[in-house]
VOGU-3710 file (C-alpha; in Angstrom, 3 decimals, decimal comma):
1> mtpltllvel> -0,036/0,294/0,067  1,537/3,400/-1,099  1,829/5,739/1,573  -0,073/9,050/1,357  1,124/12,501/2,591  -0,628/15,578/3,455  0,470/19,068/4,085  -1,038/21,378/7,068  -0,551/24,454/5,448  0,873/27,456/8,006
11> garsypihig> 3,198/29,290/5,998  6,799/28,708/7,197  5,456/26,367/9,904  3,899/24,071/7,451  4,211/20,506/8,157  3,495/16,834/6,439  1,405/14,220/7,937  2,717/10,906/6,452  -0,015/7,927/6,627  0,645/4,222/5,692
21> prllqhedvl> 2,068/1,009/6,837  5,735/0,056/7,813  6,823/3,889/7,899  8,521/3,562/11,072  10,866/0,605/9,259  12,311/3,441/6,972  15,040/5,754/8,530  14,084/8,347/5,762  10,669/8,859/6,832  11,877/10,238/10,522
31> rpyiagrqvm> 15,466/11,438/10,098  14,715/14,701/7,718  12,672/15,949/10,755  15,301/15,820/13,267  16,956/19,097/13,858  20,080/18,739/15,776  22,333/15,548/17,077  20,134/15,168/19,998  16,695/13,218/20,424  14,492/12,896/23,181
41> vvtndtvapl> 11,835/10,015/22,853  9,089/10,454/25,098  6,803/7,145/25,030  5,065/5,302/27,912  5,067/1,534/29,504  2,878/0,040/26,958  4,020/1,338/23,571  7,942/1,029/24,730  8,246/-2,516/24,502  6,525/-2,730/21,145
51> yleivrnalt> 8,169/0,376/19,126  10,847/1,716/20,887  13,409/-0,279/19,414  12,181/0,182/16,084  12,303/4,137/16,386  15,974/3,627/17,964  17,311/1,694/15,033  15,605/4,367/12,850  17,625/7,172/14,694  21,070/5,441/14,598
61> gfevhvtvip> 23,739/7,958/14,639  22,089/10,437/16,831  22,527/10,643/20,634  18,923/9,108/21,541  17,565/9,783/25,290  14,375/8,283/26,335  11,798/9,320/28,962  9,052/6,153/29,849  6,059/7,795/31,291  3,084/5,314/32,707
71> dgeqykdlat> 0,113/4,779/30,322  -2,924/6,572/31,156  -4,953/9,797/31,085  -4,492/10,515/35,083  -0,554/10,842/34,296  -1,593/13,269/32,053  -0,704/16,051/34,870  2,284/18,290/35,917  3,985/15,858/37,798  4,769/13,802/34,604
81> letifdnlma> 5,530/16,790/32,862  8,205/17,279/35,622  9,616/14,264/34,798  10,175/14,857/31,308  12,039/18,058/32,094  13,971/16,471/34,671  15,344/14,108/32,071  15,915/16,857/29,510  17,766/18,897/31,647  19,875/15,739/33,194
91> apcdrettvv> 20,848/14,580/29,710  21,825/17,411/29,302  19,817/18,212/25,902  20,312/21,634/24,237  18,262/23,675/22,526  18,632/21,855/19,067  17,100/18,877/20,597  14,424/17,018/18,862  11,427/15,537/20,991  9,866/12,515/19,541
101> algggvvgdi> 6,205/11,632/21,082  5,799/8,081/20,451  2,534/6,759/21,865  -1,119/8,054/21,719  -3,093/11,051/22,847  -1,553/11,593/26,330  1,849/10,930/25,176  1,694/13,185/22,075  -0,110/15,900/24,239  2,300/15,919/27,234
111> agfaaacyqr> 5,418/15,553/25,015  4,573/18,384/22,643  3,749/20,474/25,959  7,270/19,615/27,053  8,766/20,312/23,416  6,694/24,312/23,416  8,291/24,742/27,085  11,884/23,561/27,190  14,240/26,340/26,493  11,519/28,187/25,293
121> gvpyiqiptt> 10,808/25,697/22,593  12,279/22,773/20,885  11,471/21,154/17,617  9,177/17,846/17,879  7,640/15,311/15,889  4,702/13,048/16,443  4,558/9,326/16,076  0,827/8,741/16,963  0,112/4,900/17,789  -3,485/4,974/18,451
131> llaqvdssvg> -6,222/5,678/16,016  -7,445/8,693/17,848  -4,241/10,406/18,172  -3,752/9,668/14,380  -6,927/11,164/13,308  -6,921/13,756/15,775  -4,677/14,935/18,743  -1,339/14,465/16,721  -2,491/17,472/14,149  -2,922/20,649/15,001
141> gktavnhprg> -0,434/21,564/17,530  -2,701/21,532/20,671  -0,376/20,459/23,499  -1,400/20,373/27,082  -1,676/18,881/30,460  -4,888/18,346/32,656  -5,517/19,825/36,015  -7,883/18,306/38,696  -10,311/20,965/37,961  -10,536/20,653/34,175
151> knmigafyqp> -9,031/18,861/31,343  -6,208/20,265/29,186  -6,448/23,688/30,988  -2,773/24,046/31,147  -1,142/24,060/27,460  -0,067/25,860/24,238  -0,607/26,056/20,608  2,797/24,449/19,169  3,019/23,010/16,193  5,397/19,716/15,070
161> raviadidtl> 7,645/19,281/12,294  5,943/16,278/11,298  3,433/13,632/11,985  4,286/10,024/10,931  0,930/7,856/11,240  2,287/4,405/10,854  -1,238/2,067/10,609  0,573/-1,221/11,535  0,742/0,312/15,255  -2,940/-0,109/15,198
171> atladrelra> -2,684/-3,840/14,990  -1,470/-3,905/18,713  -3,923/-1,758/20,014  -6,401/-2,595/22,329  -10,213/-3,072/21,003  -11,630/-0,614/23,502  -8,786/1,886/22,200  -9,534/1,426/18,784  -13,293/2,074/19,137  -12,327/5,156/21,047
181> gvaevikygl> -10,418/6,521/18,017  -13,521/5,408/15,965  -15,421/8,415/17,805  -13,270/11,175/16,539  -13,663/9,539/13,199  -17,383/9,760/13,127  -17,206/13,518/14,592  -15,719/14,501/11,168  -18,500/13,366/9,221  -20,852/14,907/11,556
191> irdieflewl> -19,218/18,522/11,478  -18,309/18,846/7,775  -18,834/15,651/5,396  -22,013/14,361/4,803  -20,709/11,695/2,485  -18,181/10,577/4,635  -20,813/9,901/7,499  -22,474/7,860/4,886  -19,368/5,966/4,173  -18,809/5,285/7,837
201> eqnvprllar> -22,329/4,178/8,283  -21,521/1,326/6,047  -17,890/0,786/6,939  -17,505/1,012/10,811  -17,566/-2,766/10,768  -14,297/-2,773/8,407  -12,614/-0,206/11,086  -13,273/-2,334/13,906  -11,928/-5,604/12,072  -8,531/-3,365/11,280
211> dhealtyaih> -8,997/-3,523/7,836  -5,969/-1,529/6,130  -7,714/-0,020/3,243  -10,554/1,275/5,397  -8,393/2,507/8,295  -6,071/4,303/5,696  -9,140/5,857/4,032  -10,706/7,036/7,293  -7,328/8,517/8,498  -6,677/9,991/5,552
221> qscqakaavv> -10,196/11,960/5,280  -9,742/12,802/8,826  -6,621/14,319/8,517  -7,482/16,016/5,649  -10,790/17,666/7,107  -8,687/18,566/10,262  -5,147/19,892/8,212  -8,041/22,234/6,511  -9,320/23,608/9,433  -6,224/24,233/11,483
231> aadererger> -4,514/25,886/8,374  -7,768/28,339/8,383  -7,861/28,741/12,080  -4,684/27,651/13,605  -5,666/29,305/17,339  -9,421/28,312/17,597  -10,745/31,791/16,924  -13,653/30,712/14,664  -14,055/27,534/12,655  -11,800/24,954/14,615
241> allnlghtfg> -13,968/25,120/17,155  -16,149/23,358/15,401  -13,802/20,375/15,639  -15,114/20,167/19,454  -18,385/18,797/19,036  -19,093/16,436/21,950  -16,175/17,685/23,668  -17,676/20,067/26,240  -19,833/17,341/27,342  -17,253/14,983/26,930
251> haietavgyg> -14,392/16,460/28,966  -16,852/17,347/31,891  -17,509/13,445/32,163  -13,883/12,567/31,793  -13,183/14,945/34,549  -16,185/14,152/36,893  -15,540/10,242/36,535  -11,529/10,641/36,991  -8,880/10,783/34,396  -8,367/7,277/32,809
261> qwlhgeavaa> -11,902/5,622/34,123  -13,305/6,433/30,458  -11,301/6,965/27,454  -11,234/10,215/25,822  -13,025/9,140/22,684  -15,570/7,408/24,905  -16,617/10,479/26,610  -16,647/12,332/23,092  -19,207/9,456/21,891  -21,547/10,134/24,791
271> gmvmaafmsr> -21,062/14,043/24,369  -21,707/13,685/20,468  -25,086/12,333/21,294  -25,904/14,435/23,851  -25,168/17,610/21,341  -27,280/15,596/18,798  -30,330/15,395/21,361  -29,897/18,829/22,181  -29,735/19,881/18,323  -33,068/17,747/17,799
281> rlkdlspady> -34,742/19,771/20,869  -34,060/22,945/19,238  -35,641/21,501/16,101  -32,192/21,850/13,815  -31,917/17,878/13,547  -34,856/15,805/12,791  -35,943/12,929/14,927  -34,610/10,548/12,058  -31,220/12,112/11,863  -31,024/12,159/15,712
291> drvlnlvsha> -31,336/8,473/15,326  -28,743/7,872/12,920  -26,032/9,688/15,194  -27,324/7,360/17,637  -27,188/4,298/15,896  -23,840/5,042/14,291  -22,360/5,665/17,691  -23,972/2,349/19,353  -22,774/0,396/16,229  -19,376/1,417/16,781
301> glpvappaev> -19,431/-0,193/20,352  -19,341/3,299/22,054  -21,260/4,692/24,933  -24,399/6,819/23,990  -24,859/8,487/27,568  -22,866/9,212/30,539  -22,413/6,984/33,526  -25,202/7,019/36,062  -23,071/8,545/39,115  -22,256/11,882/37,046
311> traqllslmq> -24,828/14,347/38,548  -26,320/17,515/36,607  -24,581/19,888/39,275  -21,227/18,390/38,829  -21,410/18,448/34,788  -22,372/22,030/34,677  -19,966/22,948/37,311  -17,294/21,425/35,012  -18,713/22,759/31,707  -18,777/26,220/33,325
321> sdkkvsagki> -14,777/25,604/33,689  -14,300/24,598/29,935  -11,960/26,478/28,022  -14,870/27,563/25,475  -16,689/29,334/28,023  -16,962/32,935/27,344  -18,764/35,755/29,443  -19,637/33,069/31,753  -21,794/31,227/28,924  -21,261/27,797/27,986
331> rlvllktlgr> -20,385/27,618/24,253  -21,381/24,248/22,720  -21,021/22,739/19,387  -24,053/21,707/17,975  -25,651/20,443/14,582  -27,667/22,423/12,186  -28,033/19,102/9,675  -25,889/16,013/9,678  -22,297/17,251/8,241  -23,057/20,869/9,419
341> aylsdgypts> -22,091/22,019/12,511  -22,363/25,591/14,448  -20,833/27,023/17,487  -23,695/28,754/19,837  -23,998/30,370/23,347  -27,640/31,696/22,624  -29,575/28,638/22,988  -32,452/28,555/25,647  -30,803/27,160/29,169  -34,074/24,913/29,103
351> aldetlrhfh> -32,677/22,932/25,907  -29,614/22,135/27,918  -31,574/21,175/30,934  -33,875/19,232/29,024  -31,084/17,293/27,705  -29,384/16,566/30,878  -32,541/15,410/32,183  -33,403/13,114/28,963  -29,809/11,389/29,701  -30,722/10,806/33,356
361> iad> -28,764/12,960/34,951  -29,570/13,561/38,239  -29,439/16,785/40,405
//
Protein backbone atom coordinates (compact mmCIF):
# COMPACT_ATOMS: atom_id res chain seq x y z
CA UNK A 1 0.00 0.00 0.00
CA UNK A 2 1.48 3.34 -1.08
CA UNK A 3 1.88 5.82 1.80
CA UNK A 4 -0.13 9.03 1.60
CA UNK A 5 1.14 12.50 2.51
CA UNK A 6 -0.87 15.59 3.43
CA UNK A 7 0.42 19.06 4.25
CA UNK A 8 -0.81 21.28 7.08
CA UNK A 9 -0.48 24.70 5.43
CA UNK A 10 0.88 27.17 7.99
CA UNK A 11 3.39 29.14 5.96
CA UNK A 12 6.92 28.74 7.31
CA UNK A 13 5.56 26.34 9.96
CA UNK A 14 3.87 24.00 7.49
CA UNK A 15 4.45 20.30 8.07
CA UNK A 16 3.58 16.94 6.51
CA UNK A 17 1.36 14.14 7.76
CA UNK A 18 2.60 10.77 6.47
CA UNK A 19 0.04 7.94 6.56
CA UNK A 20 0.71 4.33 5.68
CA UNK A 21 2.05 0.92 6.75
CA UNK A 22 5.64 0.17 7.81
CA UNK A 23 6.63 3.83 8.00
CA UNK A 24 8.72 3.34 11.14
CA UNK A 25 10.81 0.75 9.32
CA UNK A 26 12.23 3.39 6.99
CA UNK A 27 14.91 5.73 8.32
CA UNK A 28 14.25 8.30 5.58
CA UNK A 29 10.73 8.95 6.91
CA UNK A 30 11.86 10.14 10.34
CA UNK A 31 15.42 11.44 9.94
CA UNK A 32 14.70 14.54 7.76
CA UNK A 33 12.76 16.12 10.64
CA UNK A 34 15.48 15.77 13.31
CA UNK A 35 16.87 19.24 13.98
CA UNK A 36 20.18 18.57 15.75
CA UNK A 37 22.29 15.72 17.11
CA UNK A 38 20.12 14.97 20.17
CA UNK A 39 16.72 13.28 20.39
CA UNK A 40 14.47 12.76 23.40
CA UNK A 41 11.91 10.04 22.77
CA UNK A 42 8.90 10.31 25.09
CA UNK A 43 6.76 7.19 25.21
CA UNK A 44 4.81 5.14 27.75
CA UNK A 45 5.25 1.76 29.39
CA UNK A 46 2.74 0.11 27.03
CA UNK A 47 4.16 1.41 23.75
CA UNK A 48 7.87 1.24 24.65
CA UNK A 49 8.16 -2.58 24.53
CA UNK A 50 6.42 -2.61 21.15
CA UNK A 51 7.96 0.21 19.14
CA UNK A 52 10.78 1.96 21.01
CA UNK A 53 13.52 -0.27 19.57
CA UNK A 54 12.21 0.24 16.03
CA UNK A 55 12.41 4.01 16.50
CA UNK A 56 15.87 3.72 18.06
CA UNK A 57 17.06 1.80 15.00
CA UNK A 58 15.69 4.53 12.74
CA UNK A 59 17.72 7.07 14.73
CA UNK A 60 21.13 5.40 14.47
CA UNK A 61 23.84 8.04 14.63
CA UNK A 62 21.90 10.43 16.88
CA UNK A 63 22.33 10.81 20.62
CA UNK A 64 19.05 9.27 21.76
CA UNK A 65 17.58 9.72 25.24
CA UNK A 66 14.31 8.16 26.39
CA UNK A 67 11.61 9.08 28.89
CA UNK A 68 9.04 6.36 29.62
CA UNK A 69 5.95 7.59 31.43
CA UNK A 70 3.08 5.54 32.87
CA UNK A 71 0.20 4.77 30.50
CA UNK A 72 -3.09 6.53 31.21
CA UNK A 73 -4.92 9.85 31.12
CA UNK A 74 -4.44 10.20 34.88
CA UNK A 75 -0.71 10.71 34.24
CA UNK A 76 -1.20 13.65 31.88
CA UNK A 77 -0.37 16.04 34.68
CA UNK A 78 2.23 18.51 35.92
CA UNK A 79 4.11 15.85 37.89
CA UNK A 80 4.71 13.76 34.76
CA UNK A 81 5.61 16.88 32.79
CA UNK A 82 8.26 17.65 35.42
CA UNK A 83 9.72 14.16 34.94
CA UNK A 84 10.22 14.93 31.24
CA UNK A 85 11.89 18.25 32.08
CA UNK A 86 14.13 16.51 34.64
CA UNK A 87 15.32 14.05 31.98
CA UNK A 88 15.87 16.76 29.37
CA UNK A 89 18.02 18.70 31.80
CA UNK A 90 19.87 15.67 33.18
CA UNK A 91 21.00 14.54 29.71
CA UNK A 92 21.66 17.48 29.25
CA UNK A 93 19.68 18.28 26.09
CA UNK A 94 20.43 21.48 24.19
CA UNK A 95 18.00 23.78 22.40
CA UNK A 96 18.45 21.90 19.10
CA UNK A 97 17.13 18.68 20.65
CA UNK A 98 14.16 17.11 18.88
CA UNK A 99 11.45 15.63 21.10
CA UNK A 100 9.77 12.58 19.56
CA UNK A 101 6.30 11.76 20.91
CA UNK A 102 5.82 8.00 20.47
CA UNK A 103 2.39 6.95 21.69
CA UNK A 104 -1.25 7.95 21.89
CA UNK A 105 -2.92 11.23 22.69
CA UNK A 106 -1.60 11.51 26.24
CA UNK A 107 2.01 11.07 25.13
CA UNK A 108 1.54 13.43 22.19
CA UNK A 109 -0.08 16.15 24.29
CA UNK A 110 2.40 16.08 27.18
CA UNK A 111 5.52 15.60 25.04
CA UNK A 112 4.40 18.41 22.76
CA UNK A 113 3.84 20.70 25.74
CA UNK A 114 7.29 19.79 27.11
CA UNK A 115 8.80 20.69 23.72
CA UNK A 116 6.89 23.99 23.68
CA UNK A 117 8.30 24.94 27.09
CA UNK A 118 11.83 23.50 27.21
CA UNK A 119 14.35 26.29 26.57
CA UNK A 120 11.37 28.30 25.26
CA UNK A 121 10.66 25.78 22.54
CA UNK A 122 12.45 22.90 20.83
CA UNK A 123 11.33 20.95 17.73
CA UNK A 124 9.15 17.88 18.08
CA UNK A 125 7.73 15.09 15.95
CA UNK A 126 4.48 13.22 16.49
CA UNK A 127 4.45 9.43 15.99
CA UNK A 128 0.87 8.57 17.01
CA UNK A 129 0.24 4.90 17.77
CA UNK A 130 -3.52 4.99 18.45
CA UNK A 131 -6.33 5.66 16.00
CA UNK A 132 -7.55 8.63 18.07
CA UNK A 133 -4.11 10.24 18.01
CA UNK A 134 -3.64 9.52 14.29
CA UNK A 135 -6.91 11.16 13.27
CA UNK A 136 -7.04 13.99 15.78
CA UNK A 137 -4.71 14.85 18.65
CA UNK A 138 -1.40 14.55 16.77
CA UNK A 139 -2.49 17.11 14.16
CA UNK A 140 -2.91 20.80 14.83
CA UNK A 141 -0.44 21.66 17.56
CA UNK A 142 -2.68 21.54 20.62
CA UNK A 143 -0.48 20.50 23.55
CA UNK A 144 -1.49 20.37 27.20
CA UNK A 145 -1.71 18.69 30.58
CA UNK A 146 -4.78 18.26 32.74
CA UNK A 147 -5.63 19.91 36.03
CA UNK A 148 -7.88 18.28 38.65
CA UNK A 149 -10.48 20.96 37.91
CA UNK A 150 -10.40 20.70 34.14
CA UNK A 151 -9.01 18.81 31.17
CA UNK A 152 -6.30 20.42 28.99
CA UNK A 153 -6.47 23.66 30.96
CA UNK A 154 -2.66 24.16 30.97
CA UNK A 155 -1.08 24.07 27.54
CA UNK A 156 0.05 25.81 24.38
CA UNK A 157 -0.47 25.86 20.64
CA UNK A 158 2.81 24.47 19.30
CA UNK A 159 3.08 22.77 15.92
CA UNK A 160 5.18 19.63 15.28
CA UNK A 161 7.72 19.33 12.45
CA UNK A 162 5.95 16.23 11.13
CA UNK A 163 3.29 13.65 11.94
CA UNK A 164 4.12 10.04 11.07
CA UNK A 165 1.03 7.81 11.30
CA UNK A 166 2.13 4.20 10.80
CA UNK A 167 -1.10 2.20 10.57
CA UNK A 168 0.76 -1.00 11.48
CA UNK A 169 0.85 0.26 15.07
CA UNK A 170 -2.93 -0.18 15.20
CA UNK A 171 -2.48 -3.96 15.07
CA UNK A 172 -1.44 -3.96 18.74
CA UNK A 173 -4.10 -1.48 19.86
CA UNK A 174 -6.67 -2.74 22.35
CA UNK A 175 -10.21 -3.03 20.95
CA UNK A 176 -11.48 -0.44 23.43
CA UNK A 177 -8.82 2.06 22.30
CA UNK A 178 -9.67 1.39 18.66
CA UNK A 179 -13.36 2.11 19.26
CA UNK A 180 -12.42 5.30 21.10
CA UNK A 181 -10.57 6.45 17.99
CA UNK A 182 -13.58 5.72 15.80
CA UNK A 183 -15.50 8.31 17.85
CA UNK A 184 -13.22 11.08 16.60
CA UNK A 185 -13.53 9.74 13.04
CA UNK A 186 -17.33 9.93 13.30
CA UNK A 187 -16.99 13.52 14.48
CA UNK A 188 -15.54 14.64 11.14
CA UNK A 189 -18.50 13.23 9.25
CA UNK A 190 -20.98 14.88 11.60
CA UNK A 191 -19.47 18.37 11.49
CA UNK A 192 -18.48 18.81 7.83
CA UNK A 193 -18.74 15.80 5.49
CA UNK A 194 -22.07 14.06 4.97
CA UNK A 195 -20.60 11.76 2.31
CA UNK A 196 -17.94 10.56 4.73
CA UNK A 197 -20.65 10.08 7.37
CA UNK A 198 -22.60 7.90 4.94
CA UNK A 199 -19.42 5.92 4.21
CA UNK A 200 -18.94 5.38 7.94
CA UNK A 201 -22.50 4.11 8.34
CA UNK A 202 -21.55 1.34 5.90
CA UNK A 203 -17.94 0.74 6.92
CA UNK A 204 -17.61 0.98 10.71
CA UNK A 205 -17.44 -2.85 10.89
CA UNK A 206 -14.40 -2.76 8.56
CA UNK A 207 -12.69 -0.20 10.82
CA UNK A 208 -13.34 -2.32 13.90
CA UNK A 209 -11.96 -5.36 12.01
CA UNK A 210 -8.77 -3.29 11.31
CA UNK A 211 -9.12 -3.50 7.55
CA UNK A 212 -6.02 -1.67 6.24
CA UNK A 213 -7.78 -0.09 3.28
CA UNK A 214 -10.68 1.20 5.39
CA UNK A 215 -8.37 2.49 8.14
CA UNK A 216 -6.13 4.29 5.67
CA UNK A 217 -9.12 5.95 4.01
CA UNK A 218 -10.66 7.01 7.33
CA UNK A 219 -7.36 8.37 8.67
CA UNK A 220 -6.70 10.25 5.44
CA UNK A 221 -10.18 11.79 5.33
CA UNK A 222 -9.99 12.79 8.99
CA UNK A 223 -6.51 14.30 8.73
CA UNK A 224 -7.44 16.10 5.51
CA UNK A 225 -10.42 17.70 7.27
CA UNK A 226 -8.42 18.67 10.33
CA UNK A 227 -5.49 20.01 8.28
CA UNK A 228 -7.85 22.29 6.36
CA UNK A 229 -9.47 23.60 9.53
CA UNK A 230 -6.14 24.17 11.30
CA UNK A 231 -4.73 26.02 8.28
CA UNK A 232 -7.74 28.35 8.31
CA UNK A 233 -7.95 28.85 12.09
CA UNK A 234 -4.82 27.68 13.91
CA UNK A 235 -5.66 29.15 17.33
CA UNK A 236 -9.35 28.25 17.47
CA UNK A 237 -10.86 31.70 17.09
CA UNK A 238 -13.60 30.51 14.75
CA UNK A 239 -14.01 27.44 12.56
CA UNK A 240 -11.61 25.24 14.53
CA UNK A 241 -13.95 25.33 17.51
CA UNK A 242 -16.33 23.13 15.49
CA UNK A 243 -13.85 20.26 15.94
CA UNK A 244 -15.02 20.20 19.56
CA UNK A 245 -18.39 18.60 18.82
CA UNK A 246 -19.24 16.57 21.92
CA UNK A 247 -16.11 17.71 23.74
CA UNK A 248 -17.65 20.14 26.24
CA UNK A 249 -19.95 17.39 27.48
CA UNK A 250 -17.17 14.82 27.06
CA UNK A 251 -14.45 16.66 28.95
CA UNK A 252 -16.86 17.21 31.84
CA UNK A 253 -17.65 13.48 31.89
CA UNK A 254 -13.94 12.56 31.91
CA UNK A 255 -13.22 14.92 34.78
CA UNK A 256 -16.29 13.91 36.79
CA UNK A 257 -15.56 10.17 36.71
CA UNK A 258 -11.81 10.64 37.22
CA UNK A 259 -9.15 10.79 34.50
CA UNK A 260 -8.51 7.37 33.03
CA UNK A 261 -11.85 5.80 33.99
CA UNK A 262 -13.40 6.67 30.64
CA UNK A 263 -11.25 7.00 27.53
CA UNK A 264 -11.37 10.37 25.81
CA UNK A 265 -13.10 8.94 22.75
CA UNK A 266 -15.71 7.20 24.89
CA UNK A 267 -16.59 10.46 26.64
CA UNK A 268 -16.67 12.34 23.32
CA UNK A 269 -18.98 9.68 21.86
CA UNK A 270 -21.51 10.20 24.65
CA UNK A 271 -21.02 13.96 24.31
CA UNK A 272 -21.76 13.86 20.57
CA UNK A 273 -25.02 12.00 21.21
CA UNK A 274 -25.95 14.60 23.85
CA UNK A 275 -25.14 17.44 21.42
CA UNK A 276 -27.23 15.71 18.73
CA UNK A 277 -30.15 15.33 21.14
CA UNK A 278 -29.94 19.01 22.06
CA UNK A 279 -29.85 19.88 18.34
CA UNK A 280 -33.01 17.81 17.93
CA UNK A 281 -34.56 19.62 20.91
CA UNK A 282 -33.79 22.94 19.16
CA UNK A 283 -35.49 21.57 16.02
CA UNK A 284 -32.32 21.64 13.91
CA UNK A 285 -31.93 17.88 13.61
CA UNK A 286 -34.92 15.74 12.72
CA UNK A 287 -35.77 12.76 14.94
CA UNK A 288 -34.60 10.49 12.09
CA UNK A 289 -31.21 12.22 11.88
CA UNK A 290 -30.79 12.02 15.65
CA UNK A 291 -31.47 8.30 15.41
CA UNK A 292 -28.75 8.02 12.74
CA UNK A 293 -26.23 9.57 15.13
CA UNK A 294 -27.37 7.35 17.98
CA UNK A 295 -27.20 4.21 15.83
CA UNK A 296 -23.78 4.99 14.35
CA UNK A 297 -22.21 5.62 17.75
CA UNK A 298 -23.89 2.54 19.19
CA UNK A 299 -22.81 0.30 16.30
CA UNK A 300 -19.23 1.44 16.89
CA UNK A 301 -19.51 -0.05 20.38
CA UNK A 302 -19.28 3.33 22.08
CA UNK A 303 -21.24 4.82 25.00
CA UNK A 304 -24.32 6.85 24.07
CA UNK A 305 -24.90 8.38 27.52
CA UNK A 306 -22.85 9.46 30.55
CA UNK A 307 -22.41 7.07 33.49
CA UNK A 308 -25.24 7.08 35.99
CA UNK A 309 -23.08 8.39 38.84
CA UNK A 310 -22.44 11.77 37.16
CA UNK A 311 -24.81 14.40 38.53
CA UNK A 312 -26.28 17.42 36.77
CA UNK A 313 -24.58 19.78 39.24
CA UNK A 314 -21.19 18.14 38.59
CA UNK A 315 -21.56 18.31 34.85
CA UNK A 316 -22.73 21.93 34.78
CA UNK A 317 -19.95 23.03 37.14
CA UNK A 318 -17.30 21.34 35.03
CA UNK A 319 -18.79 22.65 31.78
CA UNK A 320 -18.58 26.15 33.25
CA UNK A 321 -14.81 25.60 33.60
CA UNK A 322 -14.41 24.60 29.95
CA UNK A 323 -11.98 26.61 27.84
CA UNK A 324 -14.79 27.53 25.44
CA UNK A 325 -16.82 29.37 28.10
CA UNK A 326 -17.12 33.05 27.14
CA UNK A 327 -18.52 35.78 29.42
CA UNK A 328 -19.88 33.05 31.69
CA UNK A 329 -21.81 31.33 28.89
CA UNK A 330 -21.21 27.69 27.98
CA UNK A 331 -20.55 27.59 24.25
CA UNK A 332 -21.58 24.32 22.64
CA UNK A 333 -20.96 22.87 19.20
CA UNK A 334 -24.35 21.77 17.87
CA UNK A 335 -25.61 20.36 14.58
CA UNK A 336 -27.62 22.42 12.12
CA UNK A 337 -27.93 19.32 9.95
CA UNK A 338 -25.88 16.16 9.61
CA UNK A 339 -22.58 17.31 8.10
CA UNK A 340 -22.96 20.92 9.26
CA UNK A 341 -22.07 22.15 12.75
CA UNK A 342 -22.25 25.54 14.44
CA UNK A 343 -21.08 27.11 17.70
CA UNK A 344 -23.72 28.58 20.00
CA UNK A 345 -24.04 30.24 23.38
CA UNK A 346 -27.47 31.73 22.64
CA UNK A 347 -29.52 28.58 23.08
CA UNK A 348 -32.29 28.59 25.73
CA UNK A 349 -31.07 27.12 29.01
CA UNK A 350 -34.17 24.94 29.00
CA UNK A 351 -32.71 23.03 26.04
CA UNK A 352 -29.56 22.17 28.01
CA UNK A 353 -31.63 21.27 31.09
CA UNK A 354 -33.88 18.99 29.07
CA UNK A 355 -30.85 17.33 27.49
CA UNK A 356 -29.39 16.55 30.90
CA UNK A 357 -32.73 15.22 32.12
CA UNK A 358 -33.14 13.05 29.03
CA UNK A 359 -29.84 11.31 29.77
CA UNK A 360 -30.94 10.62 33.36
CA UNK A 361 -28.43 12.98 34.91
CA UNK A 362 -29.80 13.59 38.40
CA UNK A 363 -29.40 16.67 40.60
